[in-house]
N, C-alpha and C positions, 0 to 999 in steps of 0.2 A: 507422688504418693505420700505427701506430706500435708498435715492438717494442723492448724493453730499456729500461735505466735509466741506467748508466753509458756504455755504448755503445747509442746509439739509432739505429735505421733507420726512415725515415718513407717509405713508398711513395707514387708518384703517378703519373698517366698513365691513359689508356683503352686498351683493346684495338685500337680503330680510330681513335684519336687520332693526333696527330703523333708522340707519344713516350711512353715509360714510363721508369721509373728509380727511384732512391732517393736520399735525403739522409742520409748518415751523419754523426752527431755523436758526439763523444768519442773520436775515434781519436787515440791519443797522438802527439805530435809526434815526428819522426824515425823513425816507422815507413817502411821502405822500400816503395815501390810498385812491384809487378812486374807490369807490363801484360801481358806474355806469359802469365803464369799465369792472369790475368783472362780472357783470350781462350780459353785452353785450357779453364777451367772452363765458359765459355759454350759451348764445343762440346759438353761432355757433356749439355747440356740437349736435344740432338738425337739421339734415338735414331733408326735408320734404317729402310729398307725400308718394309713395310705397316704399321708399328707406330706411326706418327705423323702428325699432320696435315701435308698438302702445303703449308701456307703456308711461305713461303720466306724467312726474314729473316736478314741476316747477322750482326745482334746485336753490332755494333760498340759498344764502350762508350767514351763519352766522359767523361773526368775535367775538370769545368768549374771547380771551385773546390777550395782545400784541399790542393792538391799543388803543390809547387815543386821543379824540378830532381830528381824522382823520389822525393822524401820528403814524408809527411804534415806539414803546418804545424801541426796541432793545431786548425785552424779546420774548419767543416762542410765535407765533401766531397759534392759534387753528382755523381752519376753519372745519364747520361741514354743511353737507346737508342732511336734513331729507328726508327718504324714505316714499312716500306717496301713491304708486300705485302699491305695490308689490302684487303679486297673488300666495303665496306659494302653493296652491292646484295643480298648474300645475306641480309640482315636486313631487307628491305623490310616483312615481316609484323609487325614489332614497332613499336609497342607494343601494337596492337590484338589480336594473337593470341599471347599469351605462350607460351613454350616450356614443357612439363612438365619438372620436375627443375631448372629454372633460376631464377635471381633476378629475371628479367624484371619480373614482376608485382609483386613486393614492393619492389623499388627504385623502380619507377614511383610506387607509393603512398608510399614513404618521402621521395622527393624532390619530391613534389606534381607530378610529370609532367614534371620538368626534367632527368632523368638521361639520359645518354648510354648506351643499352642496347646498341649495336651490338657484337656478339661477346663480350657479357658485361661491356662497360664497363670500370668501375674494380673489378669483381669477377672479371674474367678471369684465367685461368691465364698469360695474356700478361704480367702483371705479376710473375710469378715471375723473370723475366729480371732484373730489379733486385735481387732477393734473392739470386741466384746470383752477380752481379756484386759486390754489396756483402761477401758472405761471402769472395768470392776475395780481396778487397783485405785483409780484416783477418785473413786466416788465419795469417799468421806469429805472431799472438799466442798461438796454441794451444801452441807450443813442441813437446814431445814427444808431445802427445796425438794420438791416430791415430783418425780416424773412417772407418769402412767402411759401405757400403750397397749393397744389390742387390734386384733383384725377388725376393721370397720366394714369391710364389704370384700365379698367373694363372688366374681361375676355379677350378676344383676341383684344378687341378695345383700341387702343392706342391714347392718346391726344397728340398735339403737345408739345414740350419742353416748360417748364414752363416760360422761360424768352422770348418765341416768341409769348405767349398768352396775350390777353388784361389784363391789370392791375386789373380789376374789373370783377364781374360776368355779363356778357353781356344781360342775360335774367333770367327768374324765374327758368327755367330748369337748367341752369349753376349753380345757387345758390343751388338748392335743391340737386344736385349731387356733388356739391362743385368742380366742373371742369371748368377751366376758357377758355377751347376750345370750342366755340360754334358750330364748325364744327362736333363734335363727340358725343354731348350729347344726340341728338335723338336716335341714334344707340345705345348708352350705355342704354338709357331708355328701348328700346325694348328688349334688352338683359336681363336686370334685370327682366322686366316684364315677359318674356318668361320662365326664370328660375323659378321665384316664382310660375308660374301656374303649373309647374312641381313639385312643393312642394321641390324645391331644392335650392341651394344657389351658388355664384359664387365668385371666388378670385378677388383682385384687388390691386391696388399699389398707394401709396401716394408719390409725388414728392415734395422735398424740396429745396428752394432756400435761401441762407444766403448771404447777401451783406452788404458792408460798414464793414466788420469786420476789426479793427486794427490789424496791424502785431503783432505776438508774444503771441496771446492767446492759451492757452493750457499747459499742464504740459508733462514733458519727459515720455516717454514710456506708461505705462498702463493708465494714465490719459490724454493722448494726446487728441487732439479736436476730432479727429475721433473715438479712442476707447471711449471716454465718451459719445459721441453722439451715437456710436453704441450700448453700452450697454442700454442706455435709450431707443432707437428705438426698440430694440430687447425685452424689457419688456412689449412693447404695446400689448396687448391680441391679439392673432393670427398672430403676426409677424413671418415670416419664411425666412427672408432674408433682408440685407441691404447692398446697394452698394454706394460708394462715388465717385465723379468725374467720369472718364470713367469707372469705375467699372470693370466688367469682360471682357470688350472689351480690356482692356489693356494686357491680355493674347497674344492676336494676334499682339500686336503692337512691335515695336522695340524702343529701347532708343531714337534713333533720332526722331520718331514719337511722343513719349510721352512726352519727355522733353520740358519745356517752358523757353526759354532764358530769363535772367533779362534784363530789358530796364528801362526805366523812366530816373531817375536822381540819383546822390549821395545823395541828400536830400530826394528823395522819389522813391527808387527803386520798379519797377512793373514787373510781369512777362508778357511776350508777347505770342502771339499765340492764337489759337482758345481754349476756355474754359480751361485755365490752372487750376491746381489743386489749391483749396482754403485752403489747409493744406499740409505742408511738415514736415514729421517727428514729427506729432502731433502738430505743431504750425501753426497759421493762417498765410497765406501768403500775405494777403492784396486783394487777388483775390476772386471772388465769390466762394462759396461753394456749390456744388450740392449733394443731396443724394436721394436715392430711396428706399422705405420701401415696401416689398412685403408682403400681407396679404393673409391668406389662406381663403378658403371659410367658411363662419360661420358654425359651427359644428352642432348646434341645427337647424334640418329641420323637416318638417312636412311629408316627406317622409318615409314609413315604412323601418326600418332596421332591420336585424336579428342580435343579439348581446347576450352575456353572461348575464343570470340571475343568481345572487349569491346565491339567496335562495336555488335553488335546483342544481346549476351547469350546468343547460341546455341552450342552445341558443334559445332564443324566439324572437318574432317580438316586436318592439318598435316603438311607433310613439310618438314624442317630441311635446307636446301641448305648448302653451304659446305664447308670442309676441317676435319675434326675427327678426333680420335684415337679409335680403336676400343677403346683400353685406356690407362690413366694410369699405371700403374706404371713403364714404361720411363723416361718423361719425369720423373716424380716422384722418381726415385732421386737426381738432382742437387740437386732442391729440398729434399729430406730432408736430405741432407748439408750444404746451405748453412745450413738453418735450425738445425741441430746446431751449426755453426760460430759463428753469430751469438749463440745463446744461451750458449754455453760462453765465448766471448770477453767477453761482457758479465759473467758471473758470476765470471770470473778478474779482471776490472778492478775489480768490486765488492769482492772479497775483498781485492785489493791496496790499494784505498783505505781499507780498514778496518784495515789493519796499522799 
């Protein structure tokens, strides 16, 4: 539950425990802490309407250590967010009747029966609150780097490429769905509404665009820009795939089609062509970097499923109660942006330390 090297974030807490949060280490002393920005970023974790869980948390972030008079001291910063609206009775069937698609059974085995499995426990998406808070705190380290993200697809409905969409939410529905393409949000809404009426859920995708990246950000091999981002994205709950640049389309391309010649000038070389790779051999190229994050349908659904009951070894019907998202993309937009922020800030500090 730890991410980063020069800037590290360690997650803690459980979905239905007293609190969740993060411990940030490596924050440079003197970094100004903007609590209003942190509160604003926490609000972006909450898509509205019928597209989110009805669990109502205020997500107030408490900074307990490492901050003095509005600035980071250089010591570890402990951020905590108290859980105020958990409903543990919804999970009375656990651990004997583990949910399909969840970690209930596996975490029970791994912990020898001692894990807190309520609401997903320490594997719950509830812990992404700490990720979003931590990223908001270190965001100034990005400098001029710009990170954008939106819902690129819900089920079979595709939004336009993120760089062709309006810069802001065009209307209330765009904001609720966290999709910047106003031409598809009504269809997305109808799809989610129909799926929810069937007591089911649907898959989705978050698209990320990183621009203004200086050249040379990233470490060789395993901590290259894409490997580091990929590791972070794949840890987002329910992520089933990540693609960068042209992604799997590159399989059907030739070298001449995929290569982007260098142009620009001796002082400022830049890649030419349509959407050149934002990272080459793990190092930022100076071009925009595109990523796509595929998310599976939420596993907790109200539709009856027949699955193993460990009490007697028989398969029995299970209806999962509680308050669950019918689609994860709208909530995951803020998490993807936060993961991108944390990885980039760590790589920036590592490059700075190497100079």
